[in-house]
N, C-alpha and C positions, 0 to 999 in steps of 0.2 A: 537682755534675756538670753539664756543659753538656748540655741536653736533646737537642741535635742528634746526639750521639754516644752509643753504648751504654756506652763505658768512659771513665774519666777519662784525663787526659793520662798520668799515671804508669802506670795499668793498660795503656793502649794501647802505651806505650813498652816496658814489660816483655814484653807479648805479642809485640811486634815482635822483641825480642831473642831470645825463646824460639823463634819460628818462623824467625828468621834464622840461628840457630846451625848447623843442618845445611848451610845455604847457605854459611856461612863456611868450613866444612870442605872442601866441594867447591871453592870458590873458591881456597882455598890450594893445593890439588893442581894445578889448571889453571894458575893464575898462576905457579906454580913452574916449569912447563914453558915458559911464555912468557918467564920470566926467563932460561932457558938461551938462548933465541933472541935475547933482548936483549943478552946478553953477547957472543954471536957478532957482533952488529951494532955492538959497541963501546960499549954503554951501561954506565954505572956504577951501583951499587946505589941510590944516592939519586936518580939520574935515573929509573930504572925505577920507584921508589916514587912519585915525583911524577907520572909518566905514568899509573900505574895509579889514583892518587887522582883525577886529572882525567878520565880516560877510562873506567875500569872496564868495558871491553867487549873480549872476547877477540878478535873479528874485527878491530876497529878497532886494537887494539894490535899484532896480528900484522902488519897492513898497515904500521903505523908502523915496526916493526923491519925488515921485509923491504925496504921502499922506502928507508929510511935506509941500510941496508947496500948497496943498489944505487946510492946516490948521487943519489936523486931530490931535487928541490927542496922547500922547505917548502910551497909552494903545491900541488904535486902530492900531497904527503902529506896535506894538509888536505882537499883535494877528495875523494881516495879514501877517507879516513876518514869523511867526511860521507856518502858513498854507502853504505859498509859498515854504518854505524850508523843509516841512515835509518828502519829498522823501529821504532826507539824513538820516532819522531814518532807513529807509529800507536798504540803502547802508551800514550804519554802522553795522546793524544787520548782513547783509551778510558777511561783512568783518571780523566781530568778529569770524566767523566760521573758518577763515583762520589763526587766531592768536593762537600761542601755549598756552595750558591751564596754563602753569607756568608763563605767561607774567603778570607783575605787573599791578595794576589798573592804575597807573600814565601813563604807556605806552599806555594802552588802551584808556584812556581819550585823550592823546595827538594825537594819531592816529585818533581817532574820530573827534577831533577838525579840523584836516586838510582834512577831506573828502570833496571832490567836485566830480562832474560828471567825470571829466577827471582823477583826481588822483585816484579815485575809479577804473576806467577802467584799468589803468596801474598796480595798486596794486593787483587787483583780478587775473591778469594774471601771477603773480609771482608763480613759482613752489614750492611746499611744503608749509611750514608754512611761513607766511609774517613776515619778519624781520622789526620791528618798525622803525629801522634806514633807511630803504628804503623809507618809507613814509616821514620821517624827511627830507631826502635829496630832495625829490620832492617838499615838501612844502617850504623848505628853499630857493629855487629859484623861485617857481611859485607865492607864496604869496606876497613877496615884489614887484614882477613885477606887480601884480594886484593892489596893493595899490599905487605904484608910478604912474601907468597909470591913476588911478582915480584922483590923485592930479594934475598931469600934465594936464589932460583933463579939470579940473576946472580952471587952470591957463591960458591955451592958446587955448583950444579947439574950442572956438567960431570963431577963425580966419581961420580955415581950412574949405574947401568945404565939403558939406554934402556927396558928392559922394565918397570922399576919406575916410571919416569916415566909411561909409557903406562897402567899400572895405576892410578896416581893419578888420571889424567884421567877414567877411567870413572866415578869417584864422582860427578861433577857431573851426568852423564846420569841416574844412578840417583836422585839428589836431585830432579831436575826431574820425573821420572816420579812421584815421591812427592807432588809438588805438584798434578798434574793427575789422578791416578787417583782420589782420594777424591771429587772433584767429578763425575767420569765415572761413578762408582758410583751417585750420587744422581740424575743427570740423563741420560736416554737421548739427548737431543739433543746434549749435550756429548760424550758417549761416541762417538756417530756422527760428530760433527764431527772429533774427534781421529783416528779411524780413517781418515776421508776425507783429512784433512790429511797423515797419514803416507804414504798411498798416492800422493796427487798430488805430494807433495814428492819421493818417490822417482822417480816417472815424469818429473817436470820435470828432475831431475838426470841422467836417462839418455837421454831422447828427443832427437833432432836439433833444432837451433835453441834449444830451451829450456836444454839442458845448457851451452851456450856463454854464457848469461847469468850474471852474478855471483850468488853465493849470496844476498847481501843483497838484490839486486833481485828474485830469484825469491821470496824470503820476503815481500817487500812485495806483489807481484802476487797470490800465493796467499792471503795474509792478507785482502786487500781482496775478492778474488773469493769466497772461502769464507765470510767473515763477512757479505758482502752477501746471498748466497743464503740462509744460515741465518736472517738477520734478516728476510728477506721471508717465508720459509716457516714460520718458528717465532718470531713476534714475542714479545719478553719484556715481561711486565707490570712496569712501573716501580714500581707501588704495592707489589708483593711485596718489592722490594728495600729499601724505606724503612721497612718495618714493624719 
């Protein structure tokens, strides 16, 4: 076993699959709903599948489908998708601090490609340095589920009741809470940060001026602001992370 990681490649990969399984279930439900939107925009099942494999971001794919249906140019779609998904730059940057300095560039790129809100949440909770194969395991089960859900939504989604589709979508939020609650129970700073994040996010979506900013941009601003304040007030001991 490589001494810089707690688990072997196989163990890390299997742990990633295990932790990624509930994410895959939530992804299937949400991407199924996106598939319905994709069908209305004129996408075929295989096109939705490819779009989800390459993007795997609900906000970004929503923008793709809505702008495509509105007749937007490819440049406009690309720019808006970049803005909506810009928060993943922050997540990738944070996750890079948990990767061993000797990790090759190809592993770093592949881990970054698989970053989503939920996979980031389970990855950042791993003790010590993040084994890239943990991320690969989570992505290996979550990403195909997301893509297949989109394709299936395009094929048969319109025959299901809207209430059922809405109920499916709630599963992802429950799963995301399951990612953050255990850490909040162990760390009061994390718990307080989560509460503050919820409150400020709600206020930003309701108050004048800030409510007119896109949700992706609001997320970036709040993430930087809250993370900076917490880092200054409650500095984290790096040594504890690597033990």
